[in-house]
KEKE-3310 file (N, C-alpha, C; in steps of 0.2 Angstrom, whole numbers, plus 5000, padded with zeros to 4 digits):
npx = (5388:5384:5381:5375:5362:5354:5356:5355:5348:5338:5329:5328:5325:5315:5305:5305:5303:5290:5282:5284:5276:5264:5261:5261:5250:5239:5239:5237:5225:5216:5218:5215:5200:5195:5198:5189:5178:5178:5177:5164:5156:5160:5153:5140:5139:5140:5128:5117:5122:5116:5102:5095:5097:5090:5077:5076:5077:5064:5055:5058:5054:5041:5036:5037:5030:5018:5016:5017:5007:4996:5000:4996:4981:4978:4981:4974:4961:4962:4965:4953:4944:4946:4944:4939:4934:4924:4910:4902:4892:4882:4872:4856:4855:4845:4851:4865:4879:4886:4897:4901:4911:4916:4920:4931:4924:4912:4912:4918:4915:4918:4930:4933:4929:4936:4948:4946:4941:4954:4962:4955:4959:4973:4974:4967:4979:4988:4982:4981:4987:4998:4989:4976:4983:4989:4977:4971:4982:4980:4966:4970:4977:4969:4959:4968:4971:4959:4956:4966:4961:4948:4950:4958:4952:4940:4930:4915:4907:4893:4892:4899:4890:4881:4885:4887:4875:4869:4876:4873:4859:4859:4866:4857:4848:4853:4853:4839:4836:4843:4835:4832:4819:4807:4799:4809:4822:4828:4842:4860:4863:4853:4841:4824:4809:4809:4821:4836:4844:4858:4863:4863:4857:4867:4877:4895:4908:4923:4937:4947:4957:4969:4983:4978:4969:4981:4988:4979:4980:4992:4993:4984:4992:5002:4994:4989:5004:5008:4999:5002:5015:5013:5003:5014:5025:5019:5016:5028:5031:5032:5018:5004:5008:5003:5005:4998:4987:4974:4981:4975:4977:4989:4993:4995:4985:4982:4979:4968:4968:4969:4981:4988:4981:4984:4999:4999:4993:5005:5014:5009:5000:4984:4973:4960:4960:4966:4964:4956:4953:4942:4941:4936:4939:4952:4946:4933)
npy = (5171:5160:5161:5168:5170:5159:5150:5154:5163:5171:5164:5149:5150:5161:5152:5142:5148:5153:5142:5138:5147:5150:5135:5132:5141:5136:5122:5121:5129:5120:5110:5114:5115:5104:5099:5105:5101:5087:5088:5095:5084:5074:5078:5080:5066:5062:5068:5062:5049:5049:5051:5038:5030:5038:5037:5023:5022:5026:5018:5006:5009:5013:4999:4992:4997:4997:4983:4979:4985:4979:4965:4967:4969:4958:4948:4954:4950:4936:4932:4937:4926:4916:4905:4915:4912:4899:4893:4882:4872:4864:4851:4845:4827:4817:4823:4828:4840:4854:4863:4877:4887:4904:4915:4928:4937:4937:4941:4953:4963:4973:4974:4965:4972:4984:4979:4973:4985:4992:4987:4989:5004:5002:5000:5012:5019:5016:5019:5035:5053:5065:5076:5068:5054:5057:5059:5047:5038:5044:5037:5025:5024:5028:5018:5008:5012:5011:4998:4991:4996:4990:4975:4975:4980:4975:4960:4956:4943:4943:4947:4937:4928:4931:4931:4920:4914:4919:4911:4898:4899:4900:4890:4881:4885:4883:4869:4865:4870:4862:4849:4844:4833:4840:4837:4829:4822:4830:4841:4839:4850:4858:4865:4861:4870:4882:4889:4896:4890:4878:4887:4893:4902:4897:4893:4892:4902:4903:4910:4909:4915:4918:4914:4922:4934:4944:4944:4951:4961:4964:4967:4977:4987:4987:4992:5004:5010:5008:5018:5031:5033:5033:5043:5054:5052:5049:5057:5058:5047:5035:5037:5031:5028:5039:5039:5031:5038:5047:5060:5068:5076:5069:5063:5068:5077:5079:5095:5099:5108:5118:5119:5108:5099:5101:5099:5084:5080:5081:5074:5062:5056:5050:5062:5060:5048:5048:5052:5066:5079:5074:5062:5059:5059:5070:5086:5081)
npz = (4773:4776:4789:4804:4799:4795:4803:4813:4831:4827:4818:4820:4835:4836:4830:4838:4850:4848:4847:4857:4865:4859:4860:4875:4881:4874:4876:4891:4892:4887:4894:4906:4902:4900:4913:4920:4913:4917:4928:4931:4925:4934:4946:4942:4939:4952:4958:4952:4955:4970:4969:4967:4978:4988:4982:4982:4997:5001:4995:5000:5012:5011:5006:5019:5029:5023:5023:5038:5040:5033:5039:5053:5053:5048:5058:5069:5065:5063:5075:5082:5077:5085:5098:5114:5126:5135:5138:5152:5155:5167:5166:5173:5176:5166:5155:5146:5150:5141:5130:5128:5115:5114:5102:5100:5090:5092:5105:5103:5090:5085:5083:5073:5062:5062:5058:5045:5039:5040:5032:5020:5020:5016:5003:4999:5003:4994:4981:4982:4986:4993:5005:5005:5006:5019:5028:5025:5032:5047:5048:5049:5059:5068:5068:5073:5086:5092:5091:5099:5111:5113:5111:5124:5132:5148:5148:5153:5162:5161:5146:5139:5142:5135:5121:5120:5122:5109:5100:5103:5099:5084:5082:5084:5075:5064:5063:5064:5052:5043:5042:5054:5063:5071:5082:5089:5101:5115:5111:5115:5129:5127:5135:5143:5143:5140:5143:5139:5124:5127:5137:5154:5168:5180:5172:5170:5168:5158:5154:5141:5132:5129:5117:5109:5111:5118:5105:5096:5101:5098:5084:5084:5087:5077:5067:5072:5073:5059:5054:5060:5053:5039:5041:5042:5035:5022:5011:5005:4999:4984:4971:4962:4946:4933:4919:4909:4907:4899:4889:4880:4863:4863:4852:4836:4825:4807:4797:4790:4777:4761:4757:4764:4758:4742:4744:4747:4736:4727:4733:4728:4736:4740:4747:4752:4760:4773:4789:4796:4810:4816:4812:4799:4781:4775:4767:4765)
capx = (5382:5381:5382:5369:5355:5351:5357:5354:5342:5329:5324:5326:5324:5307:5301:5303:5301:5284:5280:5282:5274:5259:5258:5259:5244:5232:5238:5237:5218:5213:5219:5210:5194:5196:5197:5182:5172:5178:5174:5158:5153:5159:5148:5134:5138:5138:5122:5115:5121:5114:5096:5092:5097:5083:5070:5076:5075:5057:5051:5057:5051:5033:5034:5039:5025:5011:5017:5016:4999:4993:5001:4992:4975:4975:4982:4968:4955:4963:4964:4946:4940:4947:4940:4941:4931:4920:4904:4901:4884:4881:4864:4854:4853:4850:4852:4871:4880:4886:4901:4899:4915:4915:4925:4932:4921:4907:4913:4921:4915:4920:4937:4936:4926:4940:4952:4944:4942:4961:4964:4954:4963:4978:4971:4967:4985:4992:4978:4981:4994:4998:4985:4971:4986:4988:4970:4971:4985:4976:4960:4972:4980:4964:4957:4973:4970:4952:4957:4969:4958:4943:4954:4961:4946:4938:4925:4910:4904:4887:4894:4901:4885:4876:4888:4887:4866:4867:4880:4868:4853:4862:4866:4850:4843:4856:4852:4832:4835:4846:4831:4830:4813:4803:4798:4816:4823:4832:4849:4864:4864:4848:4837:4818:4804:4809:4826:4841:4847:4865:4866:4859:4861:4871:4883:4902:4911:4929:4941:4953:4958:4977:4986:4973:4968:4988:4991:4976:4981:4998:4990:4981:4998:5006:4991:4993:5011:5009:4994:5006:5020:5009:5002:5020:5029:5016:5016:5034:5033:5029:5011:5002:5007:4997:5007:4993:4980:4972:4984:4972:4980:4996:4991:4994:4982:4985:4977:4963:4968:4969:4989:4989:4978:4989:5004:4998:4991:5012:5017:5006:4995:4976:4971:4953:4961:4971:4960:4957:4953:4936:4941:4933:4945:4952:4943:4926)
capy = (5170:5153:5162:5169:5172:5155:5145:5158:5162:5173:5158:5143:5153:5163:5148:5139:5152:5155:5136:5136:5151:5148:5129:5133:5143:5132:5117:5123:5131:5114:5105:5118:5115:5098:5097:5108:5098:5081:5091:5095:5076:5070:5081:5077:5059:5061:5070:5056:5042:5051:5050:5032:5026:5041:5034:5015:5022:5028:5014:5002:5012:5011:4993:4990:4999:4993:4976:4979:4986:4971:4959:4969:4968:4951:4946:4955:4945:4929:4932:4938:4922:4911:4905:4919:4910:4893:4893:4877:4872:4859:4850:4839:4819:4814:4828:4830:4847:4857:4868:4884:4891:4910:4919:4935:4941:4937:4946:4960:4963:4979:4974:4963:4977:4990:4977:4975:4993:4995:4984:4994:5009:5001:5001:5020:5022:5016:5024:5043:5055:5070:5077:5062:5050:5060:5058:5038:5038:5047:5034:5019:5026:5029:5011:5004:5014:5007:4989:4990:4999:4984:4970:4975:4979:4969:4957:4952:4937:4943:4948:4932:4923:4933:4930:4911:4912:4920:4906:4893:4899:4900:4882:4877:4887:4878:4860:4864:4871:4856:4845:4840:4833:4845:4833:4826:4822:4836:4841:4841:4858:4862:4864:4861:4873:4889:4892:4898:4883:4877:4892:4895:4905:4894:4892:4893:4905:4901:4914:4906:4921:4916:4919:4927:4941:4947:4943:4955:4967:4967:4967:4984:4992:4989:4995:5010:5012:5010:5024:5036:5034:5035:5052:5057:5052:5046:5060:5057:5040:5035:5035:5027:5032:5042:5037:5027:5041:5052:5067:5074:5080:5067:5059:5076:5076:5083:5099:5099:5115:5117:5117:5100:5095:5102:5095:5076:5078:5084:5068:5055:5054:5053:5064:5058:5041:5053:5055:5072:5079:5071:5055:5059:5060:5078:5088:5078)
capz = (4770:4780:4796:4808:4797:4793:4808:4820:4836:4825:4814:4825:4842:4835:4828:4844:4856:4845:4846:4865:4868:4857:4863:4880:4884:4873:4880:4896:4891:4885:4901:4911:4901:4901:4920:4923:4909:4920:4936:4929:4924:4940:4950:4939:4941:4960:4961:4949:4962:4975:4969:4966:4985:4991:4980:4985:5002:5000:4991:5005:5019:5010:5006:5025:5032:5021:5024:5044:5043:5031:5044:5059:5051:5046:5064:5071:5060:5065:5083:5081:5075:5088:5105:5120:5132:5137:5143:5154:5158:5169:5167:5177:5173:5160:5150:5146:5150:5136:5134:5119:5114:5112:5098:5099:5086:5094:5110:5102:5085:5082:5083:5064:5056:5061:5054:5037:5036:5039:5024:5014:5020:5014:4996:4997:5003:4988:4976:4984:4987:4997:5009:5006:5009:5026:5030:5026:5037:5052:5048:5050:5067:5074:5068:5077:5093:5095:5092:5105:5117:5112:5113:5128:5140:5152:5147:5158:5161:5156:5139:5135:5141:5130:5115:5120:5120:5101:5096:5102:5094:5078:5080:5083:5069:5058:5064:5062:5044:5040:5042:5059:5066:5075:5089:5090:5107:5117:5110:5120:5130:5126:5141:5142:5146:5135:5143:5133:5124:5129:5142:5159:5174:5182:5167:5172:5161:5158:5149:5137:5127:5128:5115:5105:5113:5116:5098:5093:5103:5094:5078:5083:5088:5072:5063:5074:5070:5052:5051:5061:5048:5034:5039:5043:5028:5017:5006:5001:4994:4977:4971:4956:4941:4928:4912:4905:4907:4892:4888:4877:4861:4862:4843:4832:4818:4802:4798:4784:4772:4754:4756:4765:4751:4736:4746:4747:4729:4724:4733:4725:4742:4741:4753:4756:4763:4778:4795:4800:4816:4818:4810:4794:4778:4774:4761:4766)
cpx = (5379:5380:5374:5363:5352:5352:5356:5348:5336:5326:5323:5322:5317:5303:5298:5299:5290:5279:5278:5277:5264:5255:5257:5252:5238:5233:5236:5227:5214:5214:5214:5203:5192:5195:5191:5177:5174:5175:5165:5153:5154:5154:5141:5134:5137:5132:5117:5116:5118:5106:5091:5092:5092:5078:5069:5075:5067:5054:5051:5054:5042:5031:5033:5032:5018:5010:5014:5009:4995:4993:4996:4986:4973:4977:4976:4962:4958:4964:4956:4941:4941:4945:4942:4938:4926:4916:4902:4895:4883:4873:4862:4854:4846:4853:4860:4871:4884:4892:4902:4907:4913:4920:4927:4928:4916:4905:4914:4919:4914:4926:4939:4933:4931:4946:4951:4944:4948:4964:4961:4958:4969:4978:4971:4975:4990:4988:4979:4987:4993:4993:4980:4976:4987:4982:4968:4976:4982:4970:4964:4975:4973:4960:4961:4972:4963:4952:4960:4965:4951:4944:4955:4956:4944:4932:4921:4909:4897:4888:4896:4894:4880:4878:4886:4879:4865:4871:4874:4863:4856:4863:4861:4846:4846:4854:4843:4832:4838:4841:4830:4823:4812:4802:4803:4817:4827:4839:4854:4865:4860:4842:4829:4813:4806:4815:4831:4844:4855:4867:4860:4860:4866:4878:4890:4906:4919:4934:4948:4955:4966:4979:4984:4972:4975:4989:4986:4977:4989:4998:4986:4987:5001:5000:4992:4997:5012:5005:4999:5012:5017:5007:5008:5024:5026:5017:5022:5036:5029:5021:5011:5003:5003:5000:5004:4988:4980:4976:4981:4977:4989:4996:4989:4992:4984:4978:4974:4962:4971:4978:4992:4987:4982:4996:5004:4998:5000:5015:5015:5002:4987:4975:4966:4954:4966:4965:4961:4955:4946:4936:4938:4940:4945:4948:4936:4923)
cpy = (5163:5154:5161:5168:5166:5150:5148:5158:5165:5169:5153:5146:5156:5158:5144:5142:5153:5148:5137:5141:5150:5140:5128:5134:5140:5126:5117:5125:5123:5110:5108:5116:5108:5095:5100:5104:5090:5082:5091:5088:5072:5071:5078:5068:5056:5064:5065:5051:5045:5049:5044:5028:5029:5039:5026:5016:5022:5021:5007:5002:5011:5004:4991:4992:4997:4986:4974:4980:4981:4966:4961:4967:4961:4947:4947:4949:4938:4928:4931:4931:4915:4910:4910:4916:4904:4895:4886:4875:4864:4855:4844:4831:4819:4818:4829:4837:4847:4862:4871:4887:4898:4913:4925:4939:4942:4942:4954:4961:4968:4980:4972:4968:4984:4986:4976:4981:4996:4992:4987:4999:5008:5002:5009:5021:5023:5019:5032:5045:5061:5070:5071:5057:5051:5057:5049:5036:5038:5041:5026:5018:5025:5021:5006:5006:5011:5001:4987:4990:4994:4979:4969:4977:4974:4966:4953:4946:4938:4944:4942:4927:4926:4932:4922:4909:4913:4914:4900:4892:4898:4893:4879:4878:4882:4871:4861:4865:4865:4849:4841:4839:4838:4842:4830:4826:4827:4835:4842:4849:4861:4860:4865:4868:4880:4892:4892:4890:4883:4883:4893:4898:4904:4892:4895:4895:4905:4906:4910:4909:4921:4911:4924:4934:4947:4949:4948:4960:4970:4970:4975:4989:4993:4992:5002:5013:5015:5016:5031:5038:5035:5041:5056:5059:5051:5050:5060:5050:5040:5035:5031:5031:5032:5042:5035:5031:5043:5057:5071:5077:5076:5065:5068:5074:5080:5089:5100:5106:5114:5116:5111:5097:5094:5099:5087:5076:5078:5077:5062:5053:5055:5055:5063:5052:5044:5055:5062:5072:5076:5065:5054:5061:5067:5079:5085:5083)
cpz = (4772:4786:4800:4806:4796:4800:4814:4825:4832:4822:4819:4831:4840:4835:4835:4850:4854:4848:4854:4867:4865:4860:4870:4883:4882:4874:4886:4897:4891:4890:4905:4910:4903:4908:4923:4920:4914:4928:4936:4929:4931:4946:4948:4940:4947:4962:4957:4955:4969:4976:4970:4975:4989:4991:4984:4991:5005:4999:4997:5010:5017:5009:5013:5030:5029:5023:5031:5045:5041:5037:5050:5058:5052:5053:5068:5069:5062:5072:5084:5080:5079:5095:5111:5124:5131:5140:5145:5157:5162:5170:5172:5173:5171:5154:5150:5145:5142:5138:5127:5120:5111:5109:5101:5095:5088:5102:5108:5094:5081:5080:5073:5060:5056:5057:5046:5034:5034:5033:5018:5013:5017:5005:4994:4999:4996:4982:4977:4985:4991:5002:5010:5009:5017:5030:5031:5032:5045:5053:5051:5057:5071:5073:5073:5083:5096:5095:5098:5111:5118:5115:5120:5134:5142:5150:5153:5156:5158:5149:5136:5137:5136:5123:5114:5119:5111:5099:5097:5099:5088:5077:5080:5078:5065:5059:5061:5054:5042:5040:5048:5060:5071:5082:5091:5099:5109:5115:5116:5123:5129:5133:5141:5145:5145:5138:5138:5131:5124:5134:5146:5165:5176:5179:5170:5166:5163:5153:5147:5132:5126:5121:5111:5105:5112:5109:5095:5094:5099:5088:5077:5083:5082:5067:5066:5072:5063:5050:5054:5056:5042:5034:5041:5037:5022:5011:5001:4999:4988:4977:4964:4951:4934:4921:4906:4903:4900:4892:4885:4871:4860:4854:4839:4825:4812:4800:4789:4781:4767:4753:4758:4759:4745:4739:4745:4741:4725:4726:4731:4730:4741:4748:4758:4759:4771:4784:4796:4807:4820:4815:4804:4789:4776:4766:4760:4768)
residu = (MET:THR:GLY:GLY:PRO:VAL:ASN:GLY:GLY:PRO:VAL:THR:GLY:GLY:THR:ALA:ALA:GLY:GLY:THR:ALA:ALA:GLY:GLY:PRO:LEU:THR:GLY:GLY:ALA:ALA:ALA:GLU:GLY:THR:ALA:THR:ALA:GLY:THR:ALA:ALA:SER:GLY:THR:ALA:ALA:ALA:GLY:GLN:ARG:PRO:PRO:VAL:ALA:ALA:ARG:ALA:ALA:ARG:GLU:TYR:ALA:LEU:VAL:LEU:GLY:ALA:ALA:ALA:ALA:GLY:ALA:LEU:LEU:VAL:LEU:LEU:SER:ALA:HIS:GLN:GLY:TRP:ALA:ARG:VAL:VAL:THR:ALA:ALA:PRO:ALA:PRO:ILE:PRO:GLY:SER:THR:VAL:THR:VAL:SER:GLY:GLN:ALA:VAL:VAL:PRO:LEU:ALA:GLY:ALA:LEU:ALA:VAL:ALA:SER:LEU:ALA:GLY:LEU:ALA:ALA:VAL:ILE:ALA:THR:ARG:GLY:LEU:ALA:ARG:ARG:LEU:VAL:GLY:VAL:PHE:LEU:ALA:VAL:SER:GLY:ALA:LEU:THR:VAL:LEU:LEU:VAL:SER:ALA:ARG:VAL:SER:ALA:ALA:ALA:VAL:LEU:ALA:ALA:ALA:HIS:GLY:VAL:THR:VAL:SER:GLN:ALA:GLY:SER:ALA:THR:ALA:GLY:GLY:GLY:PRO:ALA:GLY:SER:ALA:ALA:GLN:PRO:GLY:VAL:PHE:PRO:GLY:GLY:SER:SER:PRO:GLY:VAL:SER:ALA:ALA:ALA:HIS:VAL:ALA:MET:ALA:SER:PHE:PRO:TRP:ARG:PRO:LEU:ALA:ALA:VAL:GLY:GLY:LEU:ALA:MET:LEU:ALA:ALA:GLY:ILE:VAL:VAL:ALA:TRP:ARG:GLY:PRO:ARG:TRP:PRO:ALA:MET:SER:SER:ARG:TYR:GLY:ASN:THR:GLY:GLY:ALA:ALA:ARG:GLN:PRO:VAL:ALA:ASP:SER:ALA:SER:LEU:TRP:GLU:SER:LEU:SER:ARG:GLY:VAL:ASP:PRO:THR:GLU:GLN:PRO:GLY:PRO:THR:GLY:ARG:PRO:LEU:GLY:SER)
# end
């Protein structure tokens, strides 16, 4: 009676085999499922980890291009307001001679205007996206190319003399408006007899544009390069967020019907104090 049926294989072995058979597949399946879940999580983590570097790279490129364009435009403006030439006039005694400094803005006024327009174009790059941003990039590239051509072109002595004439006329007008007596003695560089103030046909023109004129060309090249990059990669860059815009219907309004009125009364709430879709109390 205490033999095989109690201690034998059918009882213990069956239980052990059953436990092993049942435990093996379940444990293996759970492990496989856990491995698959871990693999999915790892792939999701890898995919999530790949996105921030791309966005960060685009943001760095965006900031670098805008900074280069702004620096180029400011460099053109700074260079254009420096002296590019001097007009030296030797007057007969006792009238002293004069030296008039002519700035790049007086010789090439369009260069400064293009630089200002390029700075405005950078604001347009920030505010636009897609095709509009490409068009702004084309405008920046054209402005940079024109600036390089203008500041690199040869400046004639006649153009410098004309610019110097305008400068001296402006200075003479400012002196007269400042309260100078009309019959005062001749100012230095001002020739009697109706000739141009401070400038004569025998004036000597000396070009002194270094280093400002080459720096203006460098600024124009920076604007040109930035415009090309904006037209090429601008649509991929981040744009201004519209999350603060009015989405229309974001705030859900209660419905003014009889069911909602009775439900409000059952909850002890005065339905006339709840604003409806038109801003009036419900039921009014």
